[in-house]
N, CA, C and O atoms as a GROMACS GRO file, in nm:
protein
  268
    1MET      N    1  -4.186   4.454  -7.002
    1MET     CA    2  -4.087   4.384  -6.924
    1MET      C    3  -3.999   4.487  -6.853
    1MET      O    4  -3.946   4.578  -6.916
    2ASP      N    5  -3.983   4.471  -6.722
    2ASP     CA    6  -3.897   4.560  -6.644
    2ASP      C    7  -3.754   4.506  -6.646
    2ASP      O    8  -3.731   4.386  -6.626
    3LEU      N    9  -3.662   4.595  -6.668
    3LEU     CA   10  -3.520   4.559  -6.662
    3LEU      C   11  -3.458   4.624  -6.542
    3LEU      O   12  -3.505   4.729  -6.496
    4PHE      N   13  -3.356   4.566  -6.491
    4PHE     CA   14  -3.284   4.625  -6.379
    4PHE      C   15  -3.136   4.600  -6.398
    4PHE      O   16  -3.094   4.514  -6.474
    5LYS      N   17  -3.058   4.678  -6.325
    5LYS     CA   18  -2.913   4.667  -6.331
    5LYS      C   19  -2.865   4.606  -6.200
    5LYS      O   20  -2.901   4.651  -6.092
    6LEU      N   21  -2.783   4.504  -6.212
    6LEU     CA   22  -2.727   4.437  -6.095
    6LEU      C   23  -2.576   4.452  -6.097
    6LEU      O   24  -2.510   4.413  -6.193
    7GLN      N   25  -2.523   4.508  -5.990
    7GLN     CA   26  -2.378   4.517  -5.974
    7GLN      C   27  -2.342   4.443  -5.847
    7GLN      O   28  -2.401   4.464  -5.741
    8ILE      N   29  -2.244   4.356  -5.857
    8ILE     CA   30  -2.196   4.282  -5.740
    8ILE      C   31  -2.051   4.321  -5.716
    8ILE      O   32  -1.967   4.309  -5.805
    9TRP      N   33  -2.024   4.367  -5.595
    9TRP     CA   34  -1.888   4.408  -5.558
    9TRP      C   35  -1.836   4.309  -5.456
    9TRP      O   36  -1.901   4.283  -5.354
   10ASP      N   37  -1.722   4.253  -5.482
   10ASP     CA   38  -1.655   4.164  -5.388
   10ASP      C   39  -1.555   4.249  -5.311
   10ASP      O   40  -1.451   4.288  -5.363
   11ILE      N   41  -1.589   4.277  -5.186
   11ILE     CA   42  -1.506   4.366  -5.104
   11ILE      C   43  -1.425   4.281  -5.008
   11ILE      O   44  -1.481   4.198  -4.935
   12ALA      N   45  -1.296   4.300  -5.006
   12ALA     CA   46  -1.208   4.224  -4.917
   12ALA      C   47  -1.245   4.249  -4.771
   12ALA      O   48  -1.297   4.355  -4.737
   13GLY      N   49  -1.218   4.152  -4.685
   13GLY     CA   50  -1.252   4.161  -4.545
   13GLY      C   51  -1.196   4.282  -4.474
   13GLY      O   52  -1.258   4.333  -4.380
   14ASP      N   53  -1.080   4.330  -4.515
   14ASP     CA   54  -1.020   4.447  -4.452
   14ASP      C   55  -1.095   4.575  -4.483
   14ASP      O   56  -1.080   4.674  -4.412
   15ALA      N   57  -1.176   4.575  -4.588
   15ALA     CA   58  -1.245   4.696  -4.632
   15ALA      C   59  -1.347   4.746  -4.531
   15ALA      O   60  -1.382   4.864  -4.532
   16VAL      N   61  -1.396   4.659  -4.444
   16VAL     CA   62  -1.495   4.701  -4.345
   16VAL      C   63  -1.436   4.806  -4.250
   16VAL      O   64  -1.509   4.892  -4.201
   17GLU      N   65  -1.308   4.798  -4.226
   17GLU     CA   66  -1.242   4.895  -4.139
   17GLU      C   67  -1.192   5.017  -4.217
   17GLU      O   68  -1.158   5.119  -4.157
   18GLY      N   69  -1.187   5.007  -4.346
   18GLY     CA   70  -1.134   5.115  -4.428
   18GLY      C   71  -1.237   5.221  -4.460
   18GLY      O   72  -1.347   5.222  -4.405
   19ARG      N   73  -1.200   5.310  -4.548
   19ARG     CA   74  -1.288   5.421  -4.583
   19ARG      C   75  -1.363   5.400  -4.713
   19ARG      O   76  -1.434   5.491  -4.758
   20MET      N   77  -1.350   5.284  -4.774
   20MET     CA   78  -1.413   5.263  -4.904
   20MET      C   79  -1.552   5.199  -4.896
   20MET      O   80  -1.630   5.214  -4.989
   21PHE      N   81  -1.584   5.131  -4.789
   21PHE     CA   82  -1.712   5.062  -4.781
   21PHE      C   83  -1.829   5.157  -4.802
   21PHE      O   84  -1.926   5.122  -4.871
   22ASP      N   85  -1.821   5.275  -4.745
   22ASP     CA   86  -1.930   5.371  -4.762
   22ASP      C   87  -1.948   5.412  -4.908
   22ASP      O   88  -2.060   5.441  -4.951
   23LYS      N   89  -1.840   5.415  -4.984
   23LYS     CA   90  -1.849   5.449  -5.127
   23LYS      C   91  -1.923   5.341  -5.204
   23LYS      O   92  -2.000   5.372  -5.295
   24TYR      N   93  -1.899   5.215  -5.169
   24TYR     CA   94  -1.968   5.105  -5.236
   24TYR      C   95  -2.116   5.100  -5.197
   24TYR      O   96  -2.201   5.072  -5.282
   25ALA      N   97  -2.146   5.125  -5.072
   25ALA     CA   98  -2.282   5.110  -5.021
   25ALA      C   99  -2.373   5.229  -5.052
   25ALA      O  100  -2.495   5.214  -5.055
   26TYR      N  101  -2.315   5.346  -5.076
   26TYR     CA  102  -2.396   5.466  -5.098
   26TYR      C  103  -2.488   5.447  -5.218
   26TYR      O  104  -2.444   5.411  -5.327
   27GLY      N  105  -2.615   5.471  -5.197
   27GLY     CA  106  -2.713   5.461  -5.305
   27GLY      C  107  -2.756   5.320  -5.338
   27GLY      O  108  -2.831   5.299  -5.433
   28ALA      N  109  -2.710   5.223  -5.260
   28ALA     CA  110  -2.745   5.084  -5.287
   28ALA      C  111  -2.892   5.058  -5.255
   28ALA      O  112  -2.947   5.116  -5.161
   29ASN      N  113  -2.953   4.973  -5.332
   29ASN     CA  114  -3.090   4.930  -5.304
   29ASN      C  115  -3.091   4.802  -5.220
   29ASN      O  116  -3.193   4.768  -5.159
   30ALA      N  117  -2.979   4.734  -5.217
   30ALA     CA  118  -2.968   4.610  -5.140
   30ALA      C  119  -2.823   4.589  -5.100
   30ALA      O  120  -2.730   4.629  -5.170
   31ILE      N  121  -2.806   4.524  -4.987
   31ILE     CA  122  -2.673   4.483  -4.941
   31ILE      C  123  -2.685   4.335  -4.907
   31ILE      O  124  -2.769   4.295  -4.826
   32MET      N  125  -2.602   4.255  -4.969
   32MET     CA  126  -2.604   4.111  -4.946
   32MET      C  127  -2.472   4.070  -4.882
   32MET      O  128  -2.364   4.094  -4.937
   33LEU      N  129  -2.481   4.011  -4.766
   33LEU     CA  130  -2.362   3.965  -4.695
   33LEU      C  131  -2.349   3.814  -4.716
   33LEU      O  132  -2.443   3.739  -4.691
   34ILE      N  133  -2.233   3.772  -4.762
   34ILE     CA  134  -2.208   3.632  -4.792
   34ILE      C  135  -2.085   3.587  -4.716
   34ILE      O  136  -1.988   3.662  -4.702
   35TYR      N  137  -2.088   3.466  -4.667
   35TYR     CA  138  -1.974   3.414  -4.594
   35TYR      C  139  -1.932   3.278  -4.651
   35TYR      O  140  -2.007   3.215  -4.726
   36ASP      N  141  -1.813   3.237  -4.617
   36ASP     CA  142  -1.755   3.111  -4.661
   36ASP      C  143  -1.790   3.003  -4.559
   36ASP      O  144  -1.742   3.008  -4.446
   37VAL      N  145  -1.870   2.905  -4.597
   37VAL     CA  146  -1.913   2.801  -4.502
   37VAL      C  147  -1.798   2.714  -4.454
   37VAL      O  148  -1.813   2.641  -4.356
   38THR      N  149  -1.686   2.719  -4.522
   38THR     CA  150  -1.570   2.639  -4.481
   38THR      C  151  -1.476   2.718  -4.390
   38THR      O  152  -1.371   2.668  -4.350
   39ASN      N  153  -1.514   2.842  -4.357
   39ASN     CA  154  -1.428   2.930  -4.278
   39ASN      C  155  -1.511   2.991  -4.165
   39ASN      O  156  -1.588   3.083  -4.188
   40GLY      N  157  -1.494   2.940  -4.044
   40GLY     CA  158  -1.570   2.988  -3.930
   40GLY      C  159  -1.551   3.137  -3.903
   40GLY      O  160  -1.645   3.205  -3.864
   41LYS      N  161  -1.431   3.187  -3.924
   41LYS     CA  162  -1.402   3.330  -3.904
   41LYS      C  163  -1.486   3.415  -3.998
   41LYS      O  164  -1.532   3.524  -3.962
   42SER      N  165  -1.506   3.365  -4.119
   42SER     CA  166  -1.588   3.435  -4.218
   42SER      C  167  -1.730   3.455  -4.163
   42SER      O  168  -1.787   3.563  -4.177
   43PHE      N  169  -1.786   3.352  -4.102
   43PHE     CA  170  -1.920   3.361  -4.043
   43PHE      C  171  -1.922   3.457  -3.925
   43PHE      O  172  -2.014   3.538  -3.911
   44GLU      N  173  -1.820   3.449  -3.841
   44GLU     CA  174  -1.811   3.536  -3.724
   44GLU      C  175  -1.803   3.684  -3.762
   44GLU      O  176  -1.850   3.770  -3.688
   45ASN      N  177  -1.745   3.713  -3.876
   45ASN     CA  178  -1.729   3.852  -3.921
   45ASN      C  179  -1.858   3.913  -3.976
   45ASN      O  180  -1.863   4.033  -3.999
   46LEU      N  181  -1.962   3.833  -3.996
   46LEU     CA  182  -2.088   3.885  -4.050
   46LEU      C  183  -2.146   3.995  -3.962
   46LEU      O  184  -2.198   4.094  -4.013
   47GLU      N  185  -2.138   3.979  -3.831
   47GLU     CA  186  -2.193   4.081  -3.741
   47GLU      C  187  -2.122   4.214  -3.760
   47GLU      O  188  -2.186   4.319  -3.759
   48THR      N  189  -1.991   4.212  -3.777
   48THR     CA  190  -1.914   4.334  -3.801
   48THR      C  191  -1.958   4.401  -3.931
   48THR      O  192  -1.977   4.522  -3.936
   49TRP      N  193  -1.975   4.320  -4.036
   49TRP     CA  194  -2.019   4.373  -4.165
   49TRP      C  195  -2.161   4.429  -4.157
   49TRP      O  196  -2.191   4.532  -4.217
   50LEU      N  197  -2.249   4.362  -4.083
   50LEU     CA  198  -2.386   4.409  -4.068
   50LEU      C  199  -2.390   4.543  -3.996
   50LEU      O  200  -2.461   4.634  -4.037
   51LYS      N  201  -2.313   4.555  -3.888
   51LYS     CA  202  -2.306   4.682  -3.815
   51LYS      C  203  -2.251   4.792  -3.904
   51LYS      O  204  -2.300   4.905  -3.902
   52ALA      N  205  -2.148   4.761  -3.983
   52ALA     CA  206  -2.090   4.860  -4.074
   52ALA      C  207  -2.192   4.904  -4.178
   52ALA      O  208  -2.199   5.022  -4.212
   53SER      N  209  -2.271   4.810  -4.229
   53SER     CA  210  -2.371   4.846  -4.330
   53SER      C  211  -2.479   4.935  -4.270
   53SER      O  212  -2.526   5.028  -4.336
   54HIS      N  213  -2.518   4.909  -4.147
   54HIS     CA  214  -2.617   4.995  -4.079
   54HIS      C  215  -2.560   5.135  -4.058
   54HIS      O  216  -2.629   5.235  -4.080
   55LYS      N  217  -2.436   5.142  -4.017
   55LYS     CA  218  -2.372   5.272  -3.992
   55LYS      C  219  -2.362   5.354  -4.120
   55LYS      O  220  -2.392   5.474  -4.121
   56VAL      N  221  -2.320   5.290  -4.228
   56VAL     CA  222  -2.300   5.360  -4.355
   56VAL      C  223  -2.432   5.407  -4.415
   56VAL      O  224  -2.438   5.513  -4.476
   57THR      N  225  -2.536   5.327  -4.398
   57THR     CA  226  -2.663   5.358  -4.464
   57THR      C  227  -2.764   5.430  -4.374
   57THR      O  228  -2.874   5.460  -4.418
   58ALA      N  229  -2.728   5.457  -4.250
   58ALA     CA  230  -2.821   5.518  -4.154
   58ALA      C  231  -2.880   5.650  -4.203
   58ALA      O  232  -2.996   5.679  -4.177
   59ALA      N  233  -2.801   5.728  -4.272
   59ALA     CA  234  -2.847   5.860  -4.316
   59ALA      C  235  -2.918   5.857  -4.452
   59ALA      O  236  -2.969   5.959  -4.498
   60MET      N  237  -2.922   5.741  -4.515
   60MET     CA  238  -2.985   5.732  -4.647
   60MET      C  239  -3.137   5.744  -4.634
   60MET      O  240  -3.197   5.686  -4.543
   61GLU      N  241  -3.197   5.818  -4.724
   61GLU     CA  242  -3.341   5.836  -4.722
   61GLU      C  243  -3.413   5.703  -4.747
   61GLU      O  244  -3.507   5.668  -4.675
   62ASN      N  245  -3.369   5.630  -4.847
   62ASN     CA  246  -3.426   5.499  -4.878
   62ASN      C  247  -3.329   5.392  -4.830
   62ASN      O  248  -3.222   5.372  -4.888
   63GLN      N  249  -3.366   5.324  -4.723
   63GLN     CA  250  -3.279   5.222  -4.666
   63GLN      C  251  -3.270   5.101  -4.760
   63GLN      O  252  -3.372   5.056  -4.813
   64PRO      N  253  -3.151   5.049  -4.781
   64PRO     CA  254  -3.138   4.931  -4.867
   64PRO      C  255  -3.191   4.805  -4.799
   64PRO      O  256  -3.200   4.797  -4.676
   65ILE      N  257  -3.226   4.708  -4.880
   65ILE     CA  258  -3.264   4.576  -4.832
   65ILE      C  259  -3.137   4.505  -4.791
   65ILE      O  260  -3.037   4.512  -4.862
   66ARG      N  261  -3.139   4.436  -4.680
   66ARG     CA  262  -3.020   4.362  -4.636
   66ARG      C  263  -3.056   4.215  -4.627
   66ARG      O  264  -3.157   4.178  -4.568
   67TRP      N  265  -2.972   4.130  -4.688
   67TRP     CA  266  -2.990   3.985  -4.682
   67TRP      C  267  -2.891   3.927  -4.587
   67TRP      O  268  -2.889   3.806  -4.566
   0.00000   0.00000   0.00000
């Protein structure tokens, strides 16, 4: 049986502009972007988060899976 470790980080919306997002994403095998269906702004911000994840992980040898 294969075991794996799952860590889920809830990063506040302001973190995309800050300097900490790269610390959370470094070495990640996957990045999952989730939005609040009751908040249109939350959905609109997905593109910003997706671009930030591409920027942070661009130099990684093994690119993470993005959902």
